[in-house]
N, C-alpha and C positions, 0 to 999 in steps of 0.2 A: 713421573715426573710432575711437577705441581700445577696443577691447570691456575692459567690468570685470574685474578680476582677482577672482576666487575667493576667497570669507572661508575662513577658518582658523580652529581653535578646540585647542589643545591645552592638556590637562590628564590626572594619573596615566598618562604612558606613553603616550597616546593621543593623534597629529595628525589631525584630519577636516579634511577640505577636503571644501565644499559647492559641487559640479556644477551647471550646467543651474537653475539660479537658484534653486538650493536644493532641488530636491527627489532629487538623489539624492546621497548622502554617499560622498566617497570616506575610510577611515579606513587611518591606518598606526601598526600596533600593536608595541612591545616586547614582548620576550618576557618581560619579569618584571613585566608590567603586571599586576596582582591582574583584571583585567577578561578579560585573557586564558584563565586557567584555567578557569575558570565559563561561558564564553560558550556553548559544547552545551547546557547542561543548562539556560542562562536563555533561548536560545530554543524552547528546548521549551516552555517555560511561558510564554514569549509569545504563542507557537502556540495553545494550550492542546492540546498532540499528545502521546503518547507513542511516536512513534515517532523512531528515529535522526536524530540532526543531520543528518545528509550527505543523508538519505530528505525531507526538507521545503524543500531549495532547490537548484537547478539552475544551470549555467553557462551564459551564452545571451552575441549579439552584438548592440550596438546601435551604431550609425554615429553616433550624436549626445552619447552619453557619450567615446565612443572619441576622438571631435576632439577635446572637452572633456579626458581628459584628455592626450592628444596637445599639447595648448597649454600643459601645465603641465611639459611636456617626460618624459613616460614612454611606453616601450615594452611591447606589448603583454604581453615576458615578466615585466614588473614588477606587474602585476595581474590579479587576476581578475572580474570581471564577473558579481554570482550576481542571481537572484530566485526569487523563492518562490514555491513551486510551487500553492500554495491557491487554487481557482479568485476566490474575493470578493478576494486580493491578488497575484494575478499579475502588480500594475503594478508592487509595490512592488522596485526594483533599488535596488544598494549597490556599492561595487568598493571593496577591499581588499587591503591587503600587511603583510606583517610584517617589524617594524624590528630589524638586531641588532647594539646597539651604535651604537645611534642615526646608523650611515649607511648598510651595503649591505641592501639588500632581497632574504629571504630566500625566500620560500613565501608563496603568495597564500593570501587568506582568504577563506571565504564565509560562514561563517554570524555572524562576529564583526561585518563590516560592517553582515548584514543585523538582525543585532540591535539596531543602533543605531540604522537607517532607520526600524524597528517602533517602536523606544523614545520615537525623540525626533520623528517625526511622525507617529506612532501619532492623533494628533487629524487625520489629514487621511484616513484607511482607515479601513472598518466594522473592527470587532470581528470573528474568526471563529468560527462555531457559535453565535452568541449572549452571548461568553462576554467577560472583561470583560478586555484583554490588558494593558493597563499595568498593572492595578493584580494581576495573578498576575506580571509581570515581576518588578516592585516588590519584593514577596514573595519570589520567587527572588534575589533582589540580597539582601535584608538577613537572609534567613534560611541563606542558602548551600546551599540544597535541592539536593540530585545525585540522589536517586531517590526511588521513587513509595512514600508512603505507606499499604499495605496497611489495611484495615478490614474485613476479610470475615468472614467464621463460624468458620474455623482459622485465619485469622494468628498467625506467630508458634508455631506446631506442628511446623516440622521436624526438632527433635530428640524434640519432648515425646511427638508420634507415630511415630516411626522408631523399628521392631522390631529385639529382636537378632538376632545371628547365625544362621541356621539356624533361624528361628522363623518366616519371611515368608510371607505366601498365608494362606488361609482357615485357620479355626480349626478343630481335628476333634472328631470325633463326641461327646466325650466332657466336651466343654463342655456339650451339651447336656444330660447326661443325669445330672444332679447336681440335686437337692431342696432348694429355699429355702422358707422355713418365714414365716411373719409372725415379729417378733421376732430376728431372725436377724444378726447382724453381717455388712455385705457393702463389700470394696474394691470400686469403680469405675474400673476400668482399663478407660480405649479401647482396643477393638481398630478401625486403621484401614483394613485389608480390610473390613468393615463397615460400608457407612455408614447405613444404617438403623438407628433408634434410637441415633445417635451423641452421645453428651451435650458440653454447650459443654463448652470447654478446661479453664477451671476447676475443675473437678470432677473432671475427671480426677486420681487417686490419693489422694480422697477416703473417710474411712469412714462408711458412716452404719448405718442398722435400717431391717430390711424394713417397711412397713407394709401393703404389696397385692400379689397374686401374680397373677398374669393368664398368657395362655397362652404371649405371647411375653415380657414384660417386667414388670420389678418397682417397684413402686414404693418409693424409698429417700426418707427424710429425714433429714435433718444439717444440722448449726450453721455459719452461714454470720458472720462479723464484717464487720460494718462498721460504720468508723467506730469508735464505743465500744461500738455493741450486739451482741447475737446474734442474728442470726433463724432462724428454724428452715425451711427450706426442703426441703420435697419435689419430687421429679421422679421419673418415669416410666425407664426407660431396658431396654434390650433387654436378655436374658441373655448376648449372644456380647460385652459390655462390663462384665462383673459377675462378683467372683472372690468366694470365701467366705472372709472375716478372719478373722486368728490373733490380734487384736489381745486379745481376751478367754479366751485356750487355758490361759495359766497360771494365771488366776483361777476357771475353771470345774476343771483339775486340783488346787488346792489343795483348792476345797469338797468333793472326794470326799475327798481326805486326810482333811479334817478330820471325814468326817463318818465313818470308818476310827474313828479315833482316838475320838470319840463314843462309837460301839458298842463298844469295847475296854472302855473307862473306864466304861461303865454297867455290861458284865457283871461288872467285878472290885471295885464301888462304888466307884468313885473319884469326883474331881469334876477334871477339868482345864481350862483356861486355851488356848483355839486362837487367839487376838489373837496379830497379829505385832508385841513387843515391839522398836524399835531397839535397836543395839547402844550398850553406854554408851562411858564410858572404861574405860580400863585401869586396870586394880588398881596400887595403888600398891605399890614396890619398893624396898630399901635395897640398894648397890651398898658392897659389901665391898672393899677395897684396898689394900695396901703401900704402904708410901713411897716403896720402889724399883720398884713399877709407878707409880708416876705419871709422866709425860711434861708438863713445862711446853713450851707450844710458844709461841717470843715471835722477836720478827725479830731476822736479826744487822745485828750492827755494823757503819753503812758505814767502810771504809777506806780512804783517799786514796794513793794508789798510782799514779801513770803510769809509772813505769819497769819 
């Protein structure tokens, strides 16, 4: 009695042959297939693992599958049989090879064929570590997720918290000898070498007013724009992450200069105005020139000359 031919499925540069009654897929993939580029990352999402794709599967030998592959005229050098290393999915197997120009088989594939086995036969296998394997793989395919999106307390601060040349290491003693008072303007500059009292990355580079002074920290009040509102935020930051601000330095200098001017005018019995007056438009002036000095700029006439 003649045996049944294995079923085939061809779409988007991928040719799939179902072996062993549809339990093991044999995947032939073209190098230009869109499925080829993201196969490793999608396999990680399907197994809910952050390991490299090469460490999620291993190559194995199965006489039953090899006999099926031999029946469709494939040599052992033309394919590679792989299985998932996870204990719950150790029975998941797949074979694969890569096609080039639709003719020659070039390189055996493991991650791509196993990914197809997980996505197309996922209903037969239990999900790994209590997660939804099919939804994770579909999301990775739709969004093209190729890396882990970090959401930690210090995410996105590789450049923001990096120190300048020859300033790395712990702060000097002078940092701890600065006197702060309530009402002082301070700049929050996070020092990554001191993890204690480190503010959230949003407040790095912000200027605020000191409202409380403790033994090791300062209470700083500042404005934060949220949507169309301005909120007053109060946080406590250790003194290693705080510097005295120079934002009102010119204002204090101008106040001292105005006080001196007022004292001098009072002695002389005069009254002065210390308000800053913006510079107005320039005064009118008339330019006189002789007719010989006037030069009229005009375009030169076009002369058609092809010789």
